[in-house]
N, C-alpha and C positions, 0 to 999 in steps of 0.2 A: 504493500500500500504506500502511495506517495506521501512524503512528509508535507504537511500543510504549513504554510507560512502566513503570519499575520500581515496585514497591509503595510505595517511599519517595516517589518523585515523585508518584505518584497520591494518596498520603496528604496531601501538602502542598497539592495542587490541590483536593482534595475536603473537607479539614478532618475526615477520618475517620482515626482512628489505625490503625496497622498491625494491632494486636490486633483492633480492630473489623472491619477488612477480612477478616482471617482467619476471624473468627466468621461474618460474613455469607456468606462463601463456603461454610463448613461447613454452614450451615443452609439454603442454597439461595436466598438473597436477592440476592446480587450475586456472580456468578462472574467470575473474571478472563477476559480475552480469550484468553489462552494461558498455558501453563505450560512453562517451559524444560525440555526432556527431560533435559538434563544436570545442571543445578543444582537443578531443582524450584522455582525462583523463580516467583512469580506475576507476570504481565505484564498491563497494562491499556492501553486506548486513551483518547484524549482524549474520544471520543464517549461514554464511560461516566461522565464526570464529572457530567453532568446527572442521571443515575440515582442516583449516589452522593449528590448534594445533596438530591434528593427523599427518599432514605432518612434522611439526617441530620435533615431537618426533621420527618419523621414521627416519628422517635425523640424529638425535642424536644417533640413533642405527646404523648409517652408511649404511642404506638401499640404494641401487642404485636407481637412478631416474626412470629407467624402471620398477623396482619392485614397487616403490611407485605409478607410474601411473597405474599399474595392480591392486593395492589395491584400489585406488580411483575410478577406473572405473569398478570394479568387478560387475558382474550381480547380485550376491546374497551374503549373509553372508558366506556361505560355501566356495565360491571361494576366498573371501577376507581372510578368516582364513587360507586357504591353503597357500596363498602367504606369509602371515606373519609367519606362522609356518616354512615354508622353510627357511626364513631368520633367524629365531631364531636358527634353526639347524646349519646354516652356522656360526652363531656367537658362538654357543657352541663348534663347531669344532675349530674355531680360538682361543677360550679361552683355550681349551685343548692344542693347540700348544704353546700358550703363557706360560702356566704353565710348559710344558715340557722344554721350553727354559730357564725359570727361574731356574728350577731344575738343568739343565745342567750348567748354569753359576755359581750357588752356588757350584756345585761339582768342577768346575775349580778353583774357588777362595779358595776352601778348601785345595788345595795342589796338587802335581803331581799325575796324574792318573796312576795306575799300568799298565805296558805294558801287552797286551793280549799275549797269547801263539801264536807263529808264527811258521809255518811249511813250508816245500817246497814240491811242487807237480808237477808232469808231467801230463799235461792235454792233452789227446788225441783229435785229430780232430773228430767231430761228424756231422752226417747229422741232419738237423733241419728244422722246420718250423719257419719262422722269419718275423717280421715286422720291417722295417728300415725307419726312418724318422728323419728330422732335428727337434730337440726339444730344448726348453729353459729350464734352471734350474727351473724356476718358474712353468713350465707346466709338469715337468718330472713325478711327482707322479700320476697325473691324466692320463697322456698319458700311463703310465705303466699299470694302471688298465684297460683301454680300450684295449690296445694291447693284454694283456693276455686273456681277455674275447674272443677276436677274435681268438687268437691262439688255445685256448682249444676247441672252437666251431669248428674250422677247423679240429683239430685233431680228434674229434669225427666224423665229417662228412666224413672224409677220411678213417675212420676205422683203424687208425694207433695207435701204442703203444708208450707211452713216455718212453724214455730210461734213463732219469736222471732228476735232478732238473732243473727248468726253470732258465734262466739267462738273463743278459743284458750286452752288450759291451759299455763301456764309453770311447770315444776317448779323447785325451789330451785337445783338444779345448773346450770340454764341460765344463771342469773346468776352463780353462784359459779365455774363452770368454763368459761363461755362456750360451753357445749355441753350439750344435754339433749334428752329425748324430748318433743317438742311434740305437742299434739293440736289440730288445727283442726276445728271442727264446725259443723253447722247443725242446730238442733233441729227436731223433726218433730211434726206432728199425725197420730196413728195410731189405728187401731181396736184393740180389746183383743187380737185375734189377732196383729196386726202388732206390738204392744207386747211380747207374749210372745216373739215371734221375736227382737226386739231384745235382750231380756234374755238369751236363749240365745246371742246373737251369731251366729246362722245365718240363712240364707235359707229362705224357704218357697215352694213351687211357686206360681206365679201372682202373687207379691208383687213381682217385678221388682227384687229387691235387686241393686245394681250389683256389678261385679267390679273388679279392679285394686286400687289403694291404698285405695279407699273401702270402709268397713265400717260396718254398723249397730252401735250401741253404746248404752250409757246413761251419761250424764254425771251424776255424783253431785251431790247437793245440798250446800249449805254455808251457814254464816252468814258474812257478809262486811262489812267496812268498804269503802265505795265512794266513789271520787272520779272526776270527769270531766275528761278532757283534751280540749280542742277546739283543734287546731292541728297543726303539723308533728310528725312522729315524733321529730325531733332534740331537741325540748323536753319530751318526755314524762317524762324522768327527774326533772324538778322536781316533777311531780305524784306520782310514785312516792315521792320523798323526803318530801313533806308527808304523804302517806298513811301511810307506814311510821313516821314520827315519832309520829303520833297513836296508832297501834297499840302502839308501844313504850312511850309515856308511860302508857298505860292497862294495859300488860302483859296484853293480851288476844290476842296473836298465837298461832296454832296451826300445826302442820305441815299442809302441803297446798299444792297449786299455786295461785299467783296466776292469776286468769283475766281476760282482756280480752274485752269485748263491743263490737261495732261497730254501733250502732243505725242508722247511715246507710249501711252497707256498708264494706267494707275496700278501701283504696286505698293501696298502698305508696309511691306517687309524689306524693301530694297530701295536704294537711292534711285530717284527718277527726276525727270525734268518737269518743273511746274511753272506755268505762267500765272503770275498773280496780277489780277486786274482790279484796281482801286477806282471806284466811281468818282468822276470829277466833272466840273463845269468848264467847258472850253468856249471861248469867245470867238475863236477862229480856227482855221485848219492850215 
């Protein structure tokens, strides 16, 4: 018969606090071997120490409790390894983001950043397929990846041609409140009949407008000051700062969403080229 250990003894052997052991029992990660029917004390066996040590190391790696539960209750070794590998991939992504942030900070500490070239552009209104939702800053990158996957799937299903680079509209409250209604879109090449349907925001029989989150719409035109960021998203704030400074110095800024275009495609996980278009008032061309 296995020797039973009090929770205090097990805590010293596993380096997990009594509070942590209580919590892991409550959430179904590590149950005691027995509970004394008279005192209600939790009792463990020495064989459970290895499991407790695995849990402690996974927590040291910031693995969420749900993922730890999946590891500890996995039906076989392959399932357990898949869960651990998925977490390691998330950690590697976080490490890459941390390295990018360190590189950006060192660049800022090294001195003023040269201003990017800034141009002015008249952006015409375009018909588009779009996904519009309220999104937080923290969720924006993942939301963009999902939205564009749906948009291009809808584009192909409807048999429509893309007329220009994909883009996103960012309202002021997205920056000010870290939350706002974003619109991801792909512009379209349409016949006059199709363009009329887009202006009405409805489908027409035989045109194959998609369902779900994707909707036909018209993206308004604007006058914009434009700068290009070519690199990781973690450093795009420097180009925003330079562009906003020029707009403020010339007192030509107007209300309206900032828009980004992605001439080479959108990739939330890799450096890519982004055209940042800040709405302005121009008195001449």
